MOPAC internal coordinates of N, CA, C and O (Angstrom, degrees):
PM7 1SCF
backbone

  N    0.0000 0     0.00 0     0.00 0    0    0    0
  C    1.3495 1     0.00 0     0.00 0    1    0    0
  C    1.5104 1   107.72 1     0.00 0    2    1    0
  O    1.2310 1   119.72 1   -40.98 1    3    2    1
  N    1.3105 1   118.14 1   139.02 1    3    2    1
  C    1.4960 1   126.39 1  -176.36 1    5    3    2
  C    1.5455 1   105.17 1  -130.03 1    6    5    3
  O    1.2310 1   122.05 1   -33.62 1    7    6    5
  N    1.3784 1   113.68 1   146.38 1    7    6    5
  C    1.4199 1   121.67 1   174.02 1    9    7    6
  C    1.4921 1   107.52 1   -86.86 1   10    9    7
  O    1.2310 1   120.57 1   -40.47 1   11   10    9
  N    1.3315 1   116.51 1   139.53 1   11   10    9
  C    1.5019 1   120.68 1   177.65 1   13   11   10
  C    1.5176 1   108.34 1  -130.24 1   14   13   11
  O    1.2310 1   121.62 1   -18.31 1   15   14   13
  N    1.2790 1   114.50 1   161.69 1   15   14   13
  C    1.4612 1   120.74 1  -178.24 1   17   15   14
  C    1.5265 1   104.02 1  -118.91 1   18   17   15
  O    1.2310 1   120.05 1   -48.61 1   19   18   17
  N    1.3109 1   117.50 1   131.39 1   19   18   17
  C    1.4167 1   124.24 1   178.14 1   21   19   18
  C    1.5522 1   108.16 1  -112.80 1   22   21   19
  O    1.2310 1   122.25 1   -44.80 1   23   22   21
  N    1.4200 1   113.29 1   135.20 1   23   22   21
  C    1.4775 1   118.42 1   179.76 1   25   23   22
  C    1.5076 1   107.11 1  -152.86 1   26   25   23
  O    1.2310 1   121.25 1   -22.99 1   27   26   25
  N    1.3382 1   115.21 1   157.01 1   27   26   25
  C    1.4626 1   119.62 1  -178.91 1   29   27   26
  C    1.5160 1   108.25 1   -72.27 1   30   29   27
  O    1.2310 1   121.30 1   -43.39 1   31   30   29
  N    1.3215 1   115.12 1   136.61 1   31   30   29
  C    1.4686 1   122.78 1   178.16 1   33   31   30
  C    1.5310 1   109.93 1  -109.75 1   34   33   31
  O    1.2310 1   120.45 1    16.39 1   35   34   33
  N    1.2857 1   116.75 1  -163.61 1   35   34   33
  C    1.4571 1   122.74 1   178.32 1   37   35   34
  C    1.4894 1   112.22 1   -70.85 1   38   37   35
  O    1.2310 1   118.02 1   -23.41 1   39   38   37
  N    1.2184 1   121.38 1   156.59 1   39   38   37
  C    1.4348 1   126.63 1   172.88 1   41   39   38
  C    1.5523 1   113.81 1    56.03 1   42   41   39
  O    1.2310 1   119.09 1  -151.85 1   43   42   41
  N    1.3088 1   119.34 1    28.15 1   43   42   41
  C    1.4007 1   126.56 1   176.39 1   45   43   42
  C    1.5325 1   115.05 1    75.87 1   46   45   43
  O    1.2310 1   119.80 1  -169.79 1   47   46   45
  N    1.3230 1   117.98 1    10.21 1   47   46   45
  C    1.4555 1   124.21 1   177.48 1   49   47   46
  C    1.4982 1   108.38 1   -75.57 1   50   49   47
  O    1.2310 1   120.50 1   -23.33 1   51   50   49
  N    1.3474 1   116.65 1   156.67 1   51   50   49
  C    1.4038 1   124.03 1   172.37 1   53   51   50
  C    1.5639 1   110.03 1  -101.65 1   54   53   51
  O    1.2310 1   119.58 1   -56.35 1   55   54   53
  N    1.3021 1   118.41 1   123.65 1   55   54   53
  C    1.4748 1   120.17 1   178.89 1   57   55   54
  C    1.4714 1   109.83 1   -89.99 1   58   57   55
  O    1.2310 1   118.15 1   -42.19 1   59   58   57
  N    1.2962 1   121.14 1   137.81 1   59   58   57
  C    1.4416 1   126.64 1   174.81 1   61   59   58
  C    1.5294 1   109.49 1  -123.37 1   62   61   59
  O    1.2310 1   121.72 1   -54.82 1   63   62   61
  N    1.3788 1   114.32 1   125.18 1   63   62   61
  C    1.4673 1   118.62 1  -173.93 1   65   63   62
  C    1.5722 1   106.35 1  -132.43 1   66   65   63
  O    1.2310 1   122.18 1   -43.01 1   67   66   65
  N    1.2757 1   113.42 1   136.99 1   67   66   65
  C    1.5182 1   122.87 1   173.83 1   69   67   66
  C    1.5402 1   110.68 1  -102.61 1   70   69   67
  O    1.2310 1   120.79 1   -83.75 1   71   70   69
  N    1.2812 1   116.10 1    96.25 1   71   70   69
  C    1.5130 1   119.08 1  -174.23 1   73   71   70
  C    1.5317 1   116.99 1   -61.01 1   74   73   71
  O    1.2310 1   121.55 1   153.37 1   75   74   73
  N    1.3958 1   114.63 1   -26.63 1   75   74   73
  C    1.4335 1   115.83 1  -179.75 1   77   75   74
  C    1.5954 1   113.28 1   -80.40 1   78   77   75
  O    1.2310 1   122.69 1   175.73 1   79   78   77
  N    1.3321 1   112.44 1    -4.27 1   79   78   77
  C    1.5457 1   117.91 1   174.50 1   81   79   78
  C    1.5542 1   105.00 1  -122.24 1   82   81   79
  O    1.2310 1   119.90 1   -87.27 1   83   82   81
  N    1.2908 1   117.79 1    92.73 1   83   82   81
  C    1.4844 1   115.73 1  -179.23 1   85   83   82
  C    1.4440 1   117.02 1   -54.55 1   86   85   83
  O    1.2310 1   121.36 1   -49.05 1   87   86   85
  N    1.3482 1   115.01 1   130.95 1   87   86   85
  C    1.4188 1   122.48 1   179.63 1   89   87   86
  C    1.5498 1   114.21 1    87.41 1   90   89   87
  O    1.2310 1   120.29 1   179.72 1   91   90   89
  N    1.3121 1   117.05 1    -0.28 1   91   90   89
  C    1.4401 1   121.81 1  -177.29 1   93   91   90
  C    1.4788 1   108.26 1   -87.12 1   94   93   91
  O    1.2310 1   119.43 1   -86.26 1   95   94   93
  N    1.3477 1   118.70 1    93.74 1   95   94   93
  C    1.4194 1   122.02 1  -174.47 1   97   95   94
  C    1.5373 1   105.66 1  -136.40 1   98   97   95
  O    1.2310 1   121.22 1   -30.45 1   99   98   97
  N    1.3860 1   115.28 1   149.55 1   99   98   97
  C    1.4087 1   121.67 1   175.12 1  101   99   98
  C    1.4942 1   107.28 1  -149.76 1  102  101   99
  O    1.2310 1   121.43 1     4.00 1  103  102  101
  N    1.3712 1   114.87 1  -176.00 1  103  102  101
  C    1.4009 1   117.89 1   177.12 1  105  103  102
  C    1.5919 1   110.16 1  -155.25 1  106  105  103
  O    1.2310 1   121.19 1    -7.75 1  107  106  105
  N    1.3213 1   115.34 1   172.25 1  107  106  105
  C    1.4524 1   119.09 1   177.71 1  109  107  106
  C    1.4532 1   109.55 1  -158.78 1  110  109  107
  O    1.2310 1   120.84 1   -12.52 1  111  110  109
  N    1.3103 1   116.00 1   167.48 1  111  110  109
  C    1.5328 1   123.19 1  -178.81 1  113  111  110
  C    1.5193 1   110.80 1   -73.02 1  114  113  111
  O    1.2310 1   121.90 1   161.16 1  115  114  113
  N    1.3378 1   113.96 1   -18.84 1  115  114  113
  C    1.5230 1   117.85 1   179.67 1  117  115  114
  C    1.5504 1   104.21 1  -152.80 1  118  117  115
  O    1.2310 1   121.88 1    -4.68 1  119  118  117
  N    1.3719 1   114.00 1   175.32 1  119  118  117
  C    1.4224 1   121.87 1  -175.75 1  121  119  118
  C    1.6098 1   110.69 1   -58.42 1  122  121  119
  O    1.2310 1   122.45 1   132.33 1  123  122  121
  N    1.3607 1   112.90 1   -47.67 1  123  122  121
  C    1.4603 1   116.28 1  -179.87 1  125  123  122
  C    1.5072 1   115.83 1   -59.99 1  126  125  123
  O    1.2310 1   121.55 1   139.66 1  127  126  125
  N    1.4149 1   114.64 1   -40.34 1  127  126  125
  C    1.4271 1   118.18 1  -179.97 1  129  127  126
  C    1.5173 1   112.01 1   -71.83 1  130  129  127
  O    1.2310 1   120.72 1   143.86 1  131  130  129
  N    1.3475 1   116.22 1   -36.14 1  131  130  129
  C    1.4721 1   118.81 1   174.37 1  133  131  130
  C    1.4853 1   114.91 1   -60.41 1  134  133  131
  O    1.2310 1   120.90 1   138.92 1  135  134  133
  N    1.3708 1   115.88 1   -41.08 1  135  134  133
  C    1.4787 1   121.97 1   178.77 1  137  135  134
  C    1.5234 1   110.98 1   -65.81 1  138  137  135
  O    1.2310 1   121.54 1   141.22 1  139  138  137
  N    1.3353 1   114.65 1   -38.78 1  139  138  137
  C    1.5296 1   118.39 1  -179.79 1  141  139  138
  C    1.4872 1   105.69 1   -63.80 1  142  141  139
  O    1.2310 1   118.80 1   132.38 1  143  142  141
  N    1.3606 1   119.90 1   -47.62 1  143  142  141
  C    1.3725 1   122.98 1  -174.86 1  145  143  142
  C    1.4866 1   115.13 1   -65.46 1  146  145  143
  O    1.2310 1   119.61 1   140.19 1  147  146  145
  N    1.3963 1   118.35 1   -39.81 1  147  146  145
  C    1.4050 1   118.00 1  -179.71 1  149  147  146
  C    1.5197 1   109.17 1   -75.14 1  150  149  147
  O    1.2310 1   118.54 1   156.63 1  151  150  149
  N    1.2767 1   120.39 1   -23.37 1  151  150  149
  C    1.4647 1   119.37 1   177.70 1  153  151  150
  C    1.4911 1   106.47 1   -65.89 1  154  153  151
  O    1.2310 1   120.15 1   137.77 1  155  154  153
  N    1.3596 1   117.32 1   -42.23 1  155  154  153
  C    1.5025 1   118.31 1  -178.85 1  157  155  154
  C    1.5117 1   108.50 1   -68.91 1  158  157  155
  O    1.2310 1   118.92 1   142.07 1  159  158  157
  N    1.3365 1   119.66 1   -37.93 1  159  158  157
  C    1.4323 1   123.50 1  -177.98 1  161  159  158
  C    1.5775 1   110.01 1   -61.92 1  162  161  159
  O    1.2310 1   121.18 1   138.71 1  163  162  161
  N    1.3493 1   115.35 1   -41.29 1  163  162  161
  C    1.4529 1   121.97 1  -177.60 1  165  163  162
  C    1.5729 1   108.82 1   -66.04 1  166  165  163
  O    1.2310 1   122.14 1   136.81 1  167  166  165
  N    1.3804 1   113.51 1   -43.19 1  167  166  165
  C    1.4236 1   120.61 1   179.88 1  169  167  166
  C    1.5357 1   110.76 1   -59.00 1  170  169  167
  O    1.2310 1   120.73 1   130.82 1  171  170  169
  N    1.2935 1   116.22 1   -49.18 1  171  170  169
  C    1.4282 1   122.92 1  -179.46 1  173  171  170
  C    1.5443 1   113.34 1   -64.80 1  174  173  171
  O    1.2310 1   122.05 1   140.16 1  175  174  173
  N    1.3058 1   113.68 1   -39.84 1  175  174  173
  C    1.4204 1   120.87 1   176.31 1  177  175  174
  C    1.5185 1   113.34 1   -57.99 1  178  177  175
  O    1.2310 1   121.81 1   127.54 1  179  178  177
  N    1.3315 1   114.13 1   -52.46 1  179  178  177
  C    1.4604 1   120.54 1  -178.54 1  181  179  178
  C    1.5106 1   111.51 1   -65.20 1  182  181  179
  O    1.2310 1   121.14 1   139.41 1  183  182  181
  N    1.3619 1   115.43 1   -40.59 1  183  182  181
  C    1.4492 1   118.16 1   178.00 1  185  183  182
  C    1.5416 1   113.18 1   -59.24 1  186  185  183
  O    1.2310 1   122.47 1   140.58 1  187  186  185
  N    1.3864 1   112.87 1   -39.42 1  187  186  185
  C    1.4700 1   117.63 1   178.41 1  189  187  186
  C    1.5458 1   109.90 1   -66.13 1  190  189  187
  O    1.2310 1   119.74 1   137.27 1  191  190  189
  N    1.3135 1   118.10 1   -42.73 1  191  190  189
  C    1.4651 1   116.07 1   177.58 1  193  191  190
  C    1.4535 1   112.79 1   -62.59 1  194  193  191
  O    1.2310 1   118.64 1   144.03 1  195  194  193
  N    1.3072 1   120.19 1   -35.97 1  195  194  193
  C    1.4375 1   121.69 1   179.35 1  197  195  194
  C    1.5207 1   112.22 1   -68.69 1  198  197  195
  O    1.2310 1   121.87 1   139.37 1  199  198  197
  N    1.3214 1   114.03 1   -40.63 1  199  198  197
  C    1.5244 1   121.52 1   177.12 1  201  199  198
  C    1.4828 1   108.97 1   -62.04 1  202  201  199
  O    1.2310 1   118.40 1   139.06 1  203  202  201
  N    1.3435 1   120.66 1   -40.94 1  203  202  201
  C    1.4130 1   124.51 1  -178.87 1  205  203  202
  C    1.5320 1   111.71 1   -80.16 1  206  205  203
  O    1.2310 1   118.22 1   179.46 1  207  206  205
  N    1.2854 1   121.00 1    -0.54 1  207  206  205
  C    1.4277 1   122.52 1   178.73 1  209  207  206
  C    1.5238 1   114.65 1    74.83 1  210  209  207
  O    1.2310 1   121.65 1  -155.91 1  211  210  209
  N    1.3360 1   114.45 1    24.09 1  211  210  209
  C    1.4293 1   119.89 1  -176.11 1  213  211  210
  C    1.5627 1   110.79 1   -99.38 1  214  213  211
  O    1.2310 1   120.61 1   -19.33 1  215  214  213
  N    1.2995 1   116.45 1   160.67 1  215  214  213
  C    1.3803 1   120.36 1   178.93 1  217  215  214
  C    1.5523 1   112.54 1   -77.58 1  218  217  215
  O    1.2310 1   119.22 1   -42.25 1  219  218  217
  N    1.3339 1   119.09 1   137.75 1  219  218  217
  C    1.4592 1   122.59 1   176.61 1  221  219  218
  C    1.5363 1   106.41 1   -88.50 1  222  221  219
  O    1.2310 1   121.82 1   -58.35 1  223  222  221
  N    1.3654 1   114.11 1   121.65 1  223  222  221
  C    1.4822 1   118.75 1  -179.24 1  225  223  222
  C    1.5505 1   111.57 1   -65.42 1  226  225  223
  O    1.2310 1   121.66 1   -36.61 1  227  226  225
  N    1.2771 1   114.42 1   143.39 1  227  226  225
  C    1.5078 1   120.24 1   174.58 1  229  227  226
  C    1.5238 1   105.78 1   -68.35 1  230  229  227
  O    1.2310 1   119.30 1   -23.04 1  231  230  229
  N    1.2857 1   118.93 1   156.96 1  231  230  229
  C    1.5017 1   124.75 1   173.66 1  233  231  230
  C    1.5840 1   102.57 1   -77.69 1  234  233  231
  O    1.2310 1   121.19 1   -62.39 1  235  234  233
  N    1.2683 1   115.34 1   117.61 1  235  234  233
  C    1.5093 1   119.59 1  -178.28 1  237  235  234
  C    1.5483 1   113.09 1  -127.39 1  238  237  235
  O    1.2310 1   121.08 1  -148.33 1  239  238  237
  N    1.2530 1   115.54 1    31.67 1  239  238  237
  C    1.4436 1   118.78 1  -178.47 1  241  239  238
  C    1.5650 1   111.61 1   -84.25 1  242  241  239
  O    1.2310 1   121.57 1   -44.35 1  243  242  241
  N    1.3292 1   114.59 1   135.65 1  243  242  241
  C    1.4483 1   121.68 1   174.61 1  245  243  242
  C    1.5194 1   106.54 1  -125.25 1  246  245  243
  O    1.2310 1   120.91 1   -51.53 1  247  246  245
  N    1.2764 1   115.87 1   128.47 1  247  246  245
  C    1.4989 1   119.96 1   179.36 1  249  247  246
  C    1.5118 1   106.10 1   -97.34 1  250  249  247
  O    1.2310 1   121.46 1   -57.70 1  251  250  249
  N    1.3307 1   114.81 1   122.30 1  251  250  249
  C    1.4916 1   121.28 1  -178.78 1  253  251  250
  C    1.5239 1   105.94 1  -125.07 1  254  253  251
  O    1.2310 1   119.78 1   -42.81 1  255  254  253
  N    1.2754 1   118.02 1   137.19 1  255  254  253
  C    1.3934 1   122.64 1   172.73 1  257  255  254
  C    1.5043 1   112.14 1   -98.48 1  258  257  255
  O    1.2310 1   120.31 1   -53.45 1  259  258  257
  N    1.2987 1   117.02 1   126.55 1  259  258  257
  C    1.4604 1   124.45 1  -179.58 1  261  259  258
  C    1.4748 1   110.71 1  -107.11 1  262  261  259
  O    1.2310 1   120.54 1   -54.86 1  263  262  261
  N    1.2803 1   116.58 1   125.14 1  263  262  261
  C    1.4702 1   125.12 1  -179.81 1  265  263  262
  C    1.4383 1   111.53 1   -95.25 1  266  265  263
  O    1.2310 1   120.10 1   180.00 1  267  266  265

């Protein structure tokens, strides 16, 4: 399981980003689609790291609200 950040992108799309995997970003026309797409992107990202013999980073995201 990985934490992702969702935020509005251009043209009304929802952007989904996995901060613990640098560069792992996707998008979708709606929240459900964005989550489906980032799930696939995360899976491919991790598979590629494993195939290349690299370490898979731990999920290290902490959400903090700043006032």
